[in-house]
C-alpha positions in Angstrom: -124.0 -13.0 9.0 -125.0 -9.5 8.0 -128.4 -7.9 7.1 -129.2 -6.1 3.9 -127.2 -3.0 4.7 -124.1 -5.0 5.6 -124.2 -4.6 9.4 -122.4 -7.4 11.2 -124.8 -9.0 13.7 -122.4 -10.9 15.9 -118.9 -10.5 17.3 -117.3 -13.5 19.0 -114.0 -14.3 20.5 -111.4 -17.0 19.7 -107.9 -18.0 20.6 -105.6 -16.1 18.2 -103.5 -19.2 17.6 -106.6 -20.8 15.9 -106.7 -18.1 13.2 -104.9 -18.7 9.9 -103.1 -16.0 8.0 -103.9 -15.6 4.3 -100.9 -16.3 2.0 -102.1 -13.6 -0.3 -102.0 -10.8 2.3 -99.6 -8.1 0.9 -99.3 -6.0 4.0 -96.0 -5.9 5.9 -94.8 -4.1 9.0 -91.4 -2.9 10.1 -90.0 -4.1 13.5 -90.3 -0.6 14.8 -94.0 -0.3 13.8 -94.7 -3.8 15.2 -93.3 -2.8 18.5 -95.7 0.2 18.5 -98.6 -2.2 17.7 -97.7 -4.4 20.6 -97.4 -1.5 22.9 -100.9 -0.3 21.8 -102.3 -3.7 22.6 -100.9 -3.5 26.1 -102.2 0.0 26.7 -105.7 -0.2 25.1 -106.4 -3.9 24.6 -107.6 -5.6 21.5 -110.4 -3.1 20.6 -110.9 -3.8 16.8 -112.2 -7.2 15.7 -110.4 -9.3 13.2 -112.2 -10.0 10.0 -112.3 -13.8 9.4 -113.5 -15.9 6.5 -114.3 -19.6 6.3 -111.8 -21.9 7.8 -110.7 -19.2 10.3 -108.7 -17.6 7.5 -107.9 -14.0 8.3 -109.0 -11.3 5.8 -108.1 -8.2 7.9 -106.0 -8.0 11.0 -103.0 -10.2 10.3 -100.5 -8.0 12.2 -102.8 -7.5 15.2 -103.3 -11.3 15.5 -99.5 -11.8 15.4 -99.0 -9.1 18.0 -101.7 -10.7 20.2 -100.0 -14.0 20.1 -96.6 -12.5 21.0 -98.3 -10.5 23.9 -99.9 -13.8 25.2 -103.5 -12.8 24.7 -105.9 -15.7 25.3 -108.7 -14.6 23.1 -109.4 -11.9 20.5 -112.6 -10.5 19.0 -113.6 -11.5 15.5 -116.4 -11.1 13.0 -117.1 -14.0 10.6 -117.9 -13.6 7.0 -118.8 -16.1 4.3 -117.1 -14.8 1.1 -115.8 -16.4 -2.0 -112.0 -16.1 -2.2 -112.1 -13.4 -4.9 -114.2 -11.2 -2.7 -112.1 -12.0 0.3 -109.0 -10.9 -1.5 -110.7 -7.7 -2.6 -111.9 -6.9 0.9 -108.3 -7.5 2.2 -107.1 -4.8 -0.1 -110.0 -2.5 0.7 -109.5 -2.8 4.5 -105.8 -1.9 4.0 -106.2 0.7 1.3 -109.4 2.7 1.8 -108.9 5.3 4.5 -109.1 9.0 5.1 -106.4 11.6 5.4 -105.2 13.6 8.4 -106.6 17.1 9.0 -103.1 18.3 9.9 -104.1 21.4 12.0 -106.5 19.3 14.0 -104.0 16.5 14.3 -101.3 18.9 15.6 -103.8 20.4 18.1 -104.8 17.0 19.4 -101.3 15.8 19.7 -100.4 19.1 21.4 -103.1 18.6 24.0 -102.0 15.0 24.7 -98.4 16.0 24.9 -99.2 18.7 27.5 -101.1 16.2 29.7 -99.0 15.4 32.8 -97.5 11.9 33.0 -99.1 10.9 29.7 -96.9 9.2 27.1 -98.2 10.5 23.8 -96.1 7.9 21.9 -98.8 5.2 22.6 -100.8 7.0 19.8 -98.2 5.6 17.4 -96.7 9.0 16.8 -93.2 9.4 18.2 -91.5 12.5 19.4 -89.7 13.3 16.2 -92.9 13.0 14.1 -94.7 15.2 16.5 -91.9 17.8 16.4 -92.0 17.7 12.6 -95.7 18.3 12.5 -94.9 21.5 14.5 -92.6 22.8 11.8 -93.7 24.9 8.8 -96.2 22.9 6.8 -95.6 24.9 3.7 -91.8 24.4 3.8 -91.9 20.8 2.5 -93.3 21.9 -0.8 -91.0 24.9 -1.3 -88.4 24.7 -4.1 -84.9 25.8 -3.2 -84.6 29.5 -4.2 -80.8 29.3 -4.1 -79.0 26.4 -5.8 -76.6 24.3 -3.7 -73.8 25.3 -6.1 -74.3 28.9 -5.3 -74.1 28.1 -1.6 -71.0 25.9 -2.1 -69.2 28.9 -3.5 -70.0 30.8 -0.3 -69.3 28.0 2.1 -66.8 29.9 4.2 -69.1 32.9 4.5 -71.9 30.6 5.6 -69.7 28.9 8.2 -69.0 32.3 9.8 -72.6 33.3 9.6 -73.9 30.1 11.3 -70.8 29.7 13.5 -70.7 26.0 12.8 -68.0 23.9 14.4 -67.2 20.3 15.4 -69.3 18.8 18.2 -72.4 20.8 17.4 -75.8 19.3 17.2 -78.4 21.2 15.1 -82.1 20.6 15.3 -84.0 21.6 12.2 -87.7 21.0 12.7 -87.8 17.2 13.1 -84.4 16.7 11.6 -81.0 16.6 13.3 -77.5 17.4 11.9 -74.3 16.7 13.9 -71.0 18.2 12.9 -68.7 15.3 13.6 -67.3 11.9 12.6 -69.6 9.1 11.7 -67.0 6.5 12.7 -67.3 7.7 16.3 -70.0 5.9 18.4 -70.7 8.8 20.7 -71.3 11.1 17.7 -73.7 8.7 16.2 -75.5 8.3 19.5 -75.8 12.0 19.9 -77.5 12.6 16.6 -79.7 9.5 16.8 -80.8 9.9 20.4 -81.0 6.1 20.8 -83.2 5.6 17.7 -82.5 3.2 14.9 -82.6 4.2 11.2 -84.9 2.4 8.8 -82.8 3.5 5.8 -79.4 4.9 5.0 -79.1 7.1 2.0 -75.6 8.6 1.5 -72.8 9.7 -0.8 -69.5 8.5 0.8 -66.1 10.0 -0.2 -65.1 8.8 -3.6 -61.3 8.7 -3.0 -60.6 11.5 -5.4 -57.9 13.0 -3.2 -59.5 16.4 -3.7 -57.8 19.1 -1.6 -60.2 20.4 1.1 -62.4 17.3 1.1 -62.2 15.3 4.4 -61.5 11.6 4.3 -61.1 11.6 0.5 -57.9 9.6 0.2 -58.3 6.5 -2.0 -55.9 4.3 0.1 -57.8 5.0 3.3 -61.3 4.3 1.9 -61.4 0.6 3.1 -60.8 1.5 6.7 -63.2 4.4 6.6 -66.0 2.4 5.1 -65.5 -0.5 7.5 -65.6 1.8 10.5 -68.7 3.7 9.3 -70.6 0.5 8.6 -69.8 -0.8 12.0 -71.3 2.3 13.6 -74.5 2.4 11.5 -77.4 2.9 13.9 -79.5 0.2 12.3 -80.6 -3.4 12.6 -83.1 -3.7 9.8 -82.4 -1.1 7.1 -82.1 -0.4 3.4 -78.7 1.1 2.6 -78.2 3.1 -0.6 -74.8 4.6 -1.4 -73.5 6.5 -4.4 -70.2 5.1 -5.5 -67.2 5.9 -7.6 -66.7 3.5 -10.7 -63.1 3.3 -9.6 -63.5 2.4 -5.9 -67.0 0.8 -5.8 -65.4 -2.6 -5.1 -64.1 -1.1 -1.7 -67.6 -0.4 -0.6 -68.8 -3.7 -1.9 -66.2 -5.6 0.1 -67.1 -3.5 3.2 -70.8 -4.1 3.0 -70.3 -7.9 2.4 -68.0 -8.0 5.5 -70.6 -6.2 7.5 -73.2 -8.8 6.6 -75.3 -6.8 4.1 -77.0 -8.3 1.1 -76.6 -6.2 -2.0 -77.7 -5.3 -5.5 -76.5 -2.6 -7.9 -78.3 0.3 -9.6 -77.1 3.0 -12.0 -78.2 6.6 -12.3 -77.6 8.4 -15.6 -77.0 12.0 -14.9 -75.4 13.7 -17.8 -74.1 13.3 -21.3 -70.3 13.1 -20.9 -68.2 14.6 -23.6 -64.7 13.5 -24.6 -62.0 15.3 -22.6 -59.0 16.9 -24.1 -56.5 15.5 -24.3 -58.3 12.1 -24.7 -58.1 10.0 -21.6 -60.3 7.1 -22.6 -64.0 6.4 -22.6 -65.9 8.1 -19.9 -68.9 6.7 -18.0 -72.2 8.5 -18.5 -73.6 7.1 -15.2 -73.1 7.4 -11.5 -73.0 4.1 -9.6 -75.3 3.2 -6.7 -74.9 0.2 -4.5 -78.1 -0.9 -2.7 -77.8 -3.3 0.2 -80.0 -4.5 3.0 -79.1 -5.0 6.6 -81.3 -7.5 8.5 -84.9 -7.7 7.3 -86.0 -4.1 6.4 -89.5 -3.1 5.5 -89.7 -2.0 1.9 -92.4 0.5 0.8 -95.4 -0.8 -1.1 -94.8 -1.5 -4.8 -96.1 1.3 -7.0 -97.5 0.4 -10.5 -95.4 1.7 -13.4 -92.5 2.7 -11.0 -89.5 3.9 -13.0 -86.2 2.2 -12.2 -84.1 4.3 -14.5 -83.2 7.9 -13.8 -82.3 10.0 -16.8 -81.4 13.6 -16.0 -79.0 15.9 -17.7 -77.0 18.0 -15.4 -74.0 20.2 -16.3 -73.1 22.6 -13.4 -72.1 26.0 -14.5 -69.7 26.8 -11.7 -66.3 28.4 -12.1 -63.4 26.2 -11.0 -62.7 28.0 -7.8 -62.1 25.0 -5.6 -65.5 25.5 -4.0 -67.4 23.2 -6.4 -68.3 19.9 -4.8 -66.5 17.2 -6.9 -69.6 14.9 -6.9 -72.8 16.9 -7.1 -76.0 14.9 -6.7 -79.4 16.0 -8.1 -82.0 16.7 -5.4 -84.7 15.1 -7.6 -82.7 11.8 -7.8 -81.9 11.7 -4.0 -85.6 12.5 -3.3 -86.6 9.5 -5.5 -84.2 7.3 -3.6 -85.6 8.4 -0.3 -89.1 7.8 -1.6 -88.2 4.2 -2.2 -87.5 3.6 1.5 -89.5 3.9 4.7 -89.1 5.4 8.1 -86.2 7.3 9.6 -83.3 8.2 7.3 -79.7 8.4 8.4 -76.9 9.9 6.3 -73.3 9.4 7.7 -71.8 11.5 5.0 -74.3 14.4 4.8 -72.2 16.7 2.7 -74.2 19.7 1.5 -77.4 18.3 3.0 -79.2 17.0 0.0 -80.5 13.9 1.8 -82.1 16.0 4.6 -83.6 18.4 2.1 -85.1 15.5 0.2 -86.4 13.8 3.3 -88.1 17.1 4.4 -89.7 17.6 1.1 -91.2 14.1 1.3 -92.4 14.6 4.8 -89.8 12.2 6.2 -87.3 12.7 9.0 -83.5 12.6 8.5 -80.5 12.5 10.9 -77.1 13.2 9.4 -73.5 13.6 10.3 -71.0 15.8 8.4 -67.4 16.3 9.4 -66.8 19.7 7.7 -68.4 22.7 9.4 -68.6 24.5 6.0 -71.0 21.8 4.6 -73.0 21.8 7.9 -73.5 25.6 7.3 -74.6 24.9 3.8 -77.2 22.4 5.0 -78.5 24.9 7.6 -78.8 27.6 5.0 -80.7 25.3 2.6 -83.1 24.3 5.3 -83.5 27.9 6.4 -84.3 28.8 2.8 -87.1 26.3 3.0 -88.6 28.2 5.9 -87.3 26.2 8.8 -85.4 27.6 11.8 -82.2 25.6 12.7 -81.5 25.6 16.4 -78.2 24.7 18.1 -78.9 22.1 20.8 -77.4 22.7 24.2 
């Protein structure tokens, strides 16, 4: 089928329904990406041949064949090989794994040219508007460490609120990210921040029911209603949902996600060595609870060899008890790791001081979040500004 230098001599066509997927194929695709693939086929046609082995078994091109069938294509191009199964499996991995990298400046320039073309929909390239917008933001900012700790900013929350003039009903655009100052139980607030998009993952730190003065929606007796309403409004159909939880009230979230049709599992994050309190109040947990659930059939990231599933970080915030300290501080490194174990667009309905959006940005991802307290919105804006971005108030 090929000469000595491996050039395929013949391309033929075949009905896509006659091709057989390989059970060993490890590649998956999210519903959103599959929709993009189908749209690409409609726009450009089936321009890349499927790689097929003996018995019409697909080596490379599983998702394109599936898309072709759903689009009603009668025939698709293929190249036939005659490989033993071991080599076929190796080629399957090579076709999916071996690729180049983007030259970001050239990519930005090319997308900019296409975006400026009248009546041309640049999203047929597979890049959506939010990704293009994010490419236009500061490239260096994603790798910048935070020069001011969130705890320092929390102590200045009221000053920051006045500086940024944050208030309810505002939508802030920060590079490719969006932050809305509002209520995640309100459908119109969720629509405003998402702009009709669906999230692929929810990473959030809901109220713990501590009854802390100055923390909105933090009443223990009201948690069940709050959780139920927020879960009803999640802008997602197929998503991974990760939520920090209180060891006292985690059952409330668990009941709520079960009622919302989620499938769940539990994880723990060890964040500090707890010391006995005085006077003694019983044994203290040295871990913070996370509940991980799935909605629909989300697309998980590829498995990574030697991936750690235990987080061990010591953290003892040295902040005076002024009432400004957040009662449940989360490490950026841990939230960043949680975000890294998801794919696609992130949504946080309880954004708080903005750790999820900072983590998403540092990983080159996009986050949309809602926070009810203008002070915490201001903290988020300042954190992102400190990374070199320029938050803009949407009209």
